[in-house]
C-alpha positions in Angstrom: 17.4 4.7 -5.3 14.9 4.7 -8.2 11.1 4.8 -7.9 8.5 4.5 -10.6 4.9 5.6 -10.2 2.5 4.0 -12.7 -1.0 5.3 -12.9 -4.2 4.8 -14.8 -6.4 7.9 -14.9 -9.7 8.7 -16.5 -10.5 12.2 -15.5 -7.0 13.4 -14.2 -7.4 12.9 -10.5 -5.3 9.7 -10.3 -2.7 11.4 -12.5 -2.6 14.3 -10.1 -2.3 12.0 -7.1 0.5 10.1 -8.8 2.4 13.3 -9.3 2.0 14.3 -5.6 3.1 10.8 -4.5 6.2 11.3 -6.7 6.9 14.7 -5.1 7.0 13.0 -1.7 9.2 10.2 -2.9 11.7 12.7 -4.4 13.0 13.3 -0.9 14.8 10.0 -1.1 14.7 8.7 -4.7 14.9 9.6 -8.3 11.3 9.3 -9.5 9.6 8.8 -12.8 5.8 9.0 -13.3 4.3 7.2 -16.3 0.8 6.3 -17.5 0.2 2.5 -17.5 0.6 2.4 -21.3 4.2 3.5 -20.9 5.1 1.0 -18.1 7.1 -1.4 -20.2 9.6 -4.0 -19.0 12.4 -1.6 -19.9 10.7 1.2 -17.8 10.5 -1.2 -14.8 14.1 -2.4 -15.1 16.3 -1.2 -12.2 13.5 0.3 -10.2 13.7 -0.1 -6.4 10.1 0.9 -5.7 7.1 0.5 -8.0 4.0 2.4 -6.9 0.8 1.6 -8.9 -2.5 3.3 -8.8 -5.8 3.7 -10.6 -9.4 4.9 -10.2 -12.0 2.7 -8.5 -14.8 1.7 -10.9 -17.7 -0.4 -9.7 -15.9 -1.2 -6.4 -12.6 -2.4 -8.0 -10.0 -2.0 -10.7 -11.3 -0.6 -14.0 -12.5 -2.9 -16.7 -12.6 -2.2 -20.5 -16.4 -1.7 -20.1 -16.1 0.7 -17.2 -13.3 2.7 -19.0 -15.6 3.0 -22.1 -18.4 4.2 -19.8 -16.2 6.8 -18.2 -15.2 8.2 -21.7 -18.8 8.2 -22.8 -19.9 10.0 -19.6 -17.3 12.8 -20.3 -18.6 13.1 -23.9 -22.2 13.7 -22.9 -23.6 17.2 -23.5 -23.2 19.3 -20.4 -20.8 17.0 -18.7 -18.1 18.8 -16.7 -15.6 16.0 -17.0 -12.4 16.1 -18.9 -10.7 13.0 -20.1 -7.0 12.6 -19.0 -4.8 12.6 -22.1 -3.6 9.0 -21.4 -7.1 7.7 -20.5 -7.6 5.9 -23.8 -4.5 3.7 -23.5 -4.1 0.5 -21.7 -5.8 -0.1 -18.3 -4.3 -1.6 -15.2 -6.2 -4.8 -15.5 -4.9 -5.5 -19.0 -1.4 -4.3 -18.0 -1.3 -6.8 -15.1 -2.3 -9.6 -17.5 0.7 -8.9 -19.6 3.2 -8.0 -16.9 6.2 -10.4 -16.8 6.9 -11.3 -13.1 10.6 -11.1 -13.8 10.4 -7.6 -15.2 11.3 -6.1 -11.8 12.3 -7.1 -8.3 11.2 -3.8 -6.8 9.3 -3.3 -3.6 5.8 -2.1 -4.3 2.8 0.0 -3.1 -0.7 0.5 -4.3 -3.1 3.4 -4.3 -6.4 4.4 -5.8 -8.8 7.2 -6.2 -12.4 6.6 -5.1 -15.6 8.4 -4.2 -15.7 9.9 -0.7 -17.5 7.5 1.6 -17.1 4.3 3.5 -14.9 1.8 1.5 -17.5 -0.8 2.0 -19.8 1.3 -0.2 -17.3 2.7 -2.7 -14.9 -0.1 -3.1 -11.1 0.2 -3.3 -9.2 -0.5 -6.4 -6.0 -0.3 -4.4 -6.7 -3.7 -2.7 -6.9 -5.4 -6.0 -3.8 -3.6 -7.3 -1.9 -4.7 -4.1 -3.1 -8.3 -4.6 -1.9 -8.3 -8.2 1.4 -6.8 -7.3 1.9 -9.6 -4.7 0.8 -12.2 -7.2 3.5 -11.0 -9.5 6.1 -11.6 -6.8 6.6 -8.1 -5.5 6.8 -7.3 -1.8 4.1 -4.7 -1.0 5.7 -2.5 1.7 2.6 -0.5 2.8 -1.1 -1.0 3.1 -3.1 0.0 0.0 -4.0 3.7 0.2 -7.1 5.6 -1.1 -7.4 9.2 -2.1 -10.9 10.5 -2.3 -12.8 12.6 -4.8 -16.2 14.3 -4.2 -19.4 13.7 -6.2 -18.3 16.4 -8.7 -15.2 14.4 -9.4 -12.7 16.8 -7.8 -10.1 15.8 -5.2 -11.3 16.5 -1.7 -9.5 19.3 0.1 -6.2 18.1 1.6 -5.9 15.0 -0.6 -3.0 16.3 -2.7 -1.0 17.0 0.5 -1.9 13.6 1.9 -0.7 12.0 -1.3 2.6 13.8 -1.1 2.9 12.8 2.6 2.2 9.2 1.7 4.9 9.3 -1.0 7.4 10.6 1.6 6.4 7.8 4.0 7.0 5.3 1.3 10.4 6.8 0.6 11.3 6.5 4.3 10.1 2.9 4.4 12.1 2.1 1.3 15.3 3.8 2.7 14.9 2.0 6.0 14.6 -1.3 4.2 17.6 -0.6 2.1 20.0 -0.1 5.0 
């Protein structure tokens, strides 16, 4: 089986989570992790599971305005934020607008990174990602998942392990559905 983890990451947290999800998936599938900019129709071809994730900005999927604001925040003097090397590429919202529904017949799952706190207050990009995956004709095989960061924009303790465990659970669900 083949899995593809597509991520958008501004400060590296979502990238790290994507890598951990892939580590969990590797128990049952060949996995590739790519930034959204590299998720082309060719990349999606032949994939059995497509996992897509991004940061939560202003309660939902990033916008071009919120992405610019994140880059500007990292550039401010004294900011302790580092921009992910792939942050200035395409965002998930724009990617979904160009995604050809016939590009893949994969099963799908959605995740996000968001501030630690009640989802009602922080929002959850994963819900919008899952909705867009479904709208593109993909079967979402797991509820959207969130992985939290603290106010200093660092993953909360245990989140990396939780992401790997979620990836393994996705792999088991995929394998169970394939038999």
